C-alpha positions in Angstrom: 10.3 21.1 -16.1 8.0 18.1 -16.3 9.0 15.1 -14.2 7.2 12.7 -16.5 8.0 13.6 -20.2 5.8 12.1 -22.9 8.9 10.9 -24.9 10.4 8.9 -22.0 12.7 6.0 -23.0 11.1 3.3 -20.9 7.4 2.3 -21.2 5.0 3.5 -18.6 1.3 3.3 -17.9 -0.9 0.7 -19.7 1.9 -0.5 -22.1 4.1 -1.2 -19.0 1.3 -3.2 -17.4 0.8 -5.3 -20.6 4.5 -6.0 -21.0 5.0 -6.9 -17.4 1.9 -9.1 -17.0 2.7 -10.8 -20.4 6.3 -11.5 -19.3 5.1 -13.0 -16.0 2.5 -15.2 -17.8 5.2 -16.4 -20.2 7.6 -17.3 -17.3 4.9 -19.0 -15.2 3.4 -20.8 -18.2 6.8 -22.1 -19.4 7.8 -23.2 -15.9 4.5 -25.1 -15.2 4.4 -26.6 -18.7 7.9 -28.0 -18.1 6.9 -29.3 -14.6 3.6 -31.0 -15.2 2.9 -30.8 -19.0 -0.7 -29.9 -18.7 -2.2 -28.5 -22.0 -3.7 -25.4 -20.3 -0.3 -23.9 -19.7 0.3 -23.6 -23.4 -2.6 -21.3 -23.6 -1.2 -19.2 -20.8 2.0 -18.9 -22.7 0.1 -17.8 -25.9 -1.9 -15.3 -23.9 1.2 -13.9 -22.2 2.9 -13.5 -25.6 -0.1 -11.7 -27.0 -0.3 -9.4 -24.0 3.4 -8.6 -24.2 3.2 -8.0 -28.0 0.2 -5.6 -27.4 2.1 -3.7 -24.8 5.1 -3.2 -27.1 2.8 -2.1 -30.0 1.1 0.5 -27.7 4.5 1.7 -26.6 5.7 2.0 -30.2 2.6 4.0 -31.2 3.1 6.4 -28.3 6.8 7.0 -29.1 6.2 7.5 -32.9 2.8 9.2 -32.6 1.0 6.5 -34.5 3.2 6.8 -37.7 4.1 3.7 -39.6 
């Protein structure tokens, strides 16, 4: 019995890192944008969203074997 099956329900590995870091960047960027309104935080929000999207795409490919 394998303790870490390939078809696990929750993401793990690199997709989990991308999803987590992206979510943290979104939260921090949104908070700091609301507090001080500096333009750079908008780019942090965009980068966080892109990271999170990439993580979910990688997770979807792993779960479906790359099928469309």
